[in-house]
C-alpha positions in Angstrom: -19.5 -9.7 -18.8 -23.0 -10.6 -19.8 -25.6 -8.7 -17.8 -23.0 -6.6 -15.9 -24.5 -3.5 -14.3 -23.5 -0.1 -15.5 -22.3 2.3 -12.8 -24.7 5.0 -11.7 -24.5 7.9 -9.3 -27.4 8.9 -7.1 -28.5 12.2 -5.6 -31.7 13.3 -3.9 -34.5 10.9 -3.0 -37.7 11.5 -4.9 -41.4 11.1 -4.2 -44.1 11.6 -6.9 -47.7 11.7 -5.4 -50.9 12.0 -7.4 -54.2 12.9 -5.7 -57.8 13.0 -6.7 -60.0 15.6 -5.0 -63.3 14.8 -3.6 -65.2 17.9 -4.8 -68.4 16.9 -3.0 -66.6 16.9 0.3 -64.7 20.1 -0.5 -68.0 21.8 -1.4 -69.2 21.0 2.1 -66.6 23.4 3.5 -68.0 26.9 4.2 -66.2 30.0 3.0 -64.1 30.4 6.1 -63.1 26.8 6.2 -62.0 26.9 2.6 -60.0 30.0 3.2 -58.3 28.4 6.2 -57.5 25.3 4.2 -56.0 27.3 1.3 -53.9 29.3 3.8 -52.5 26.1 5.3 -51.7 24.8 1.9 -50.0 28.0 0.9 -47.9 27.9 4.1 -46.8 24.3 3.3 -45.8 25.3 -0.3 -43.9 28.3 1.2 -41.9 25.8 3.3 -41.2 23.8 0.2 -40.1 27.0 -1.6 -37.7 27.9 1.2 -36.1 24.4 0.9 -36.0 24.9 -2.9 -34.3 28.3 -2.6 -31.8 27.0 0.0 -30.9 24.2 -2.5 -31.7 21.6 0.2 -34.2 19.9 -2.1 -36.8 20.9 -4.6 -40.5 20.3 -5.6 -43.2 20.7 -8.2 -47.0 21.2 -7.7 -49.2 20.8 -10.8 -52.9 20.6 -11.7 -53.3 17.2 -13.5 -55.4 16.8 -16.6 -57.8 13.8 -17.0 -59.3 11.1 -14.8 -56.0 9.8 -13.3 -55.9 12.5 -10.7 -56.3 16.2 -9.9 -53.0 17.2 -8.3 -49.4 16.1 -8.7 -46.9 16.9 -6.0 -43.2 16.0 -6.6 -40.8 16.4 -3.7 -37.0 15.9 -3.8 -35.1 15.7 -0.5 -31.8 14.2 0.7 -33.2 11.1 2.4 -36.2 8.8 2.7 -36.7 10.2 6.2 -36.9 13.7 4.8 -39.5 12.6 2.2 -41.6 11.0 4.9 -41.5 14.2 7.0 -42.8 16.3 4.1 -45.5 13.7 3.2 -46.7 13.6 6.8 -46.9 17.4 6.9 -48.9 17.4 3.7 -51.3 14.6 5.0 -52.0 16.6 8.1 -53.2 19.6 6.2 -57.0 20.3 6.3 -57.3 20.0 2.6 -55.7 16.5 2.7 -59.0 15.3 4.2 -60.7 15.7 0.8 -57.8 14.2 -1.2 -57.4 10.5 -2.2 -53.9 9.4 -3.3 -54.2 7.6 -6.6 -50.6 7.0 -7.3 -47.1 7.3 -5.8 -43.6 6.6 -6.9 -40.5 6.4 -4.7 -37.1 6.7 -6.3 -33.8 8.6 -6.3 -32.3 10.9 -8.9 -29.6 9.1 -10.9 -27.2 9.5 -13.8 -25.8 6.5 -15.6 -22.4 6.0 -17.2 -24.3 4.7 -20.3 -24.5 8.3 -21.4 -22.1 10.2 -19.1 -18.6 8.7 -19.0 -17.6 11.3 -16.4 -20.0 11.4 -13.4 -18.5 14.3 -11.5 -19.4 17.3 -13.7 -21.6 20.3 -13.1 -24.0 19.0 -15.7 -24.4 15.7 -13.7 -24.8 17.6 -10.4 -27.7 19.5 -12.0 -29.4 16.2 -12.7 -28.7 14.7 -9.3 -29.6 17.8 -7.2 -32.0 19.7 -9.6 -33.4 23.1 -9.2 -36.8 22.1 -10.6 -38.0 24.7 -13.1 -41.4 26.3 -12.8 -42.3 25.8 -16.4 -46.0 25.9 -17.3 -46.4 22.1 -18.0 -45.2 18.8 -16.6 -45.2 15.3 -18.0 -44.4 12.3 -15.7 -44.3 8.6 -16.5 -42.5 5.4 -15.5 -40.7 2.8 -17.6 -39.1 -0.6 -17.2 -36.9 -2.6 -19.5 -38.3 -5.7 -21.0 -37.2 -9.1 -19.8 -38.9 -11.6 -22.1 -37.2 -14.3 -24.1 -34.8 -12.9 -26.6 -35.9 -9.4 -25.7 -34.2 -9.4 -22.3 -32.4 -6.1 -21.7 -30.4 -7.5 -18.8 -29.0 -10.4 -20.8 -27.4 -8.1 -23.4 -23.7 -7.3 -23.3 -23.1 -3.9 -21.6 -21.5 -2.6 -24.8 -24.7 -3.3 -26.7 -26.8 -1.6 -24.1 -24.4 1.4 -24.0 -24.7 1.8 -27.8 -28.5 1.9 -27.7 -28.6 4.3 -24.8 -26.1 6.7 -26.5 -28.3 6.6 -29.6 -31.3 7.3 -27.3 -29.5 10.3 -25.8 -28.5 11.7 -29.2 -32.2 11.7 -30.3 -33.2 13.6 -27.1 -30.4 16.1 -27.1 -32.0 18.7 -29.5 -35.1 18.9 -27.2 -33.0 20.2 -24.3 -33.5 23.7 -25.8 -37.2 23.5 -25.2 -37.6 21.2 -22.2 -35.9 19.9 -19.0 -35.8 16.2 -18.2 -35.0 14.4 -15.0 -34.6 10.6 -14.5 -35.1 8.9 -11.2 -34.3 5.3 -10.4 -36.8 3.1 -8.5 -35.1 -0.3 -8.7 -35.5 -1.8 -5.3 -37.5 1.2 -4.1 -40.7 0.9 -6.1 -42.5 -1.2 -8.8 -41.2 0.6 -11.9 -37.5 0.8 -12.7 -37.4 4.4 -13.7 -39.4 7.6 -13.5 -39.1 10.3 -16.1 -40.2 13.9 -15.3 -40.2 16.5 -18.1 -41.0 20.2 -17.9 -41.6 22.7 -20.7 -43.5 25.8 -21.5 -44.8 24.1 -24.7 -46.8 20.8 -23.9 -46.5 19.7 -27.6 -42.8 19.1 -27.0 -43.8 16.1 -24.7 -45.6 14.5 -27.6 -42.7 15.2 -30.0 -39.9 13.8 -27.8 -41.7 10.7 -26.7 -42.8 10.0 -30.3 -39.2 10.4 -31.6 -37.8 8.2 -28.8 -40.2 5.4 -29.7 -38.2 4.8 -32.9 -35.0 4.2 -30.9 -34.3 0.5 -30.4 -33.9 0.9 -26.6 -37.5 2.0 -26.5 -39.0 0.2 -29.5 -37.8 -3.2 -28.5 -37.1 -3.0 -24.8 -39.2 -0.2 -23.3 -42.4 -0.8 -21.2 -44.2 2.3 -20.2 -46.7 3.3 -17.5 -49.6 5.7 -17.7 -48.6 9.3 -18.5 -49.5 12.2 -16.2 -49.6 15.7 -17.6 -50.7 19.0 -16.0 -50.3 22.7 -15.6 -48.3 24.6 -13.0 -50.2 25.7 -9.9 -48.8 29.2 -9.3 -50.0 32.2 -7.4 -52.1 33.4 -10.3 -54.2 30.3 -10.6 -54.1 29.0 -7.0 -57.5 30.3 -5.9 -59.1 29.1 -9.1 -57.8 25.5 -8.6 -58.9 25.5 -5.0 -62.1 27.5 -5.4 
């Protein structure tokens, strides 16, 4: 059974979008135009919040640190069509005229039988249909398993892959008290095989869990990682400052 795929279950479709803001263009807006643009954006976020409260999907909206972007919008919805609908709504906002999308990732929430032998539990449902927390900080990155020579993840027996993934899970388990982690699968949907989105009220926990995981064989030998995106929650208290 060399290379045999491990069963997964899928839930909501997922779209991560990262935008850079053209501040020169934004500064050309007068006071009234900026106020109108902020009002439109708040109304859009209120729609997302209604979806979130109805448990028909979820979302996250964060202020990104560094040069890779300024805003990260993550939307979870039942189908690709629903994601496209939300993306079109966002792109039609006035403020979208001063935003340039620098990254996107299309995927679907998933849980693998590597770690969860039973895939029909409330714990699994919470991963597939998450109520995304509004923690202060977010960390998002992609990963793919290596396929090079003797270090080809997909040529390993499933028992060997399962052993490594269970060890991987054991290392991460203590962190569940201080962070929330969601895995989405992009195989056949986007360039990277997985996306990992982590939330916490202590950003240092991102550093600690990723560093600890690097010593697990599944990551140390077979993991290939993308850029990391980190940022701070855009809530009502800081909204006007972010979009001043």
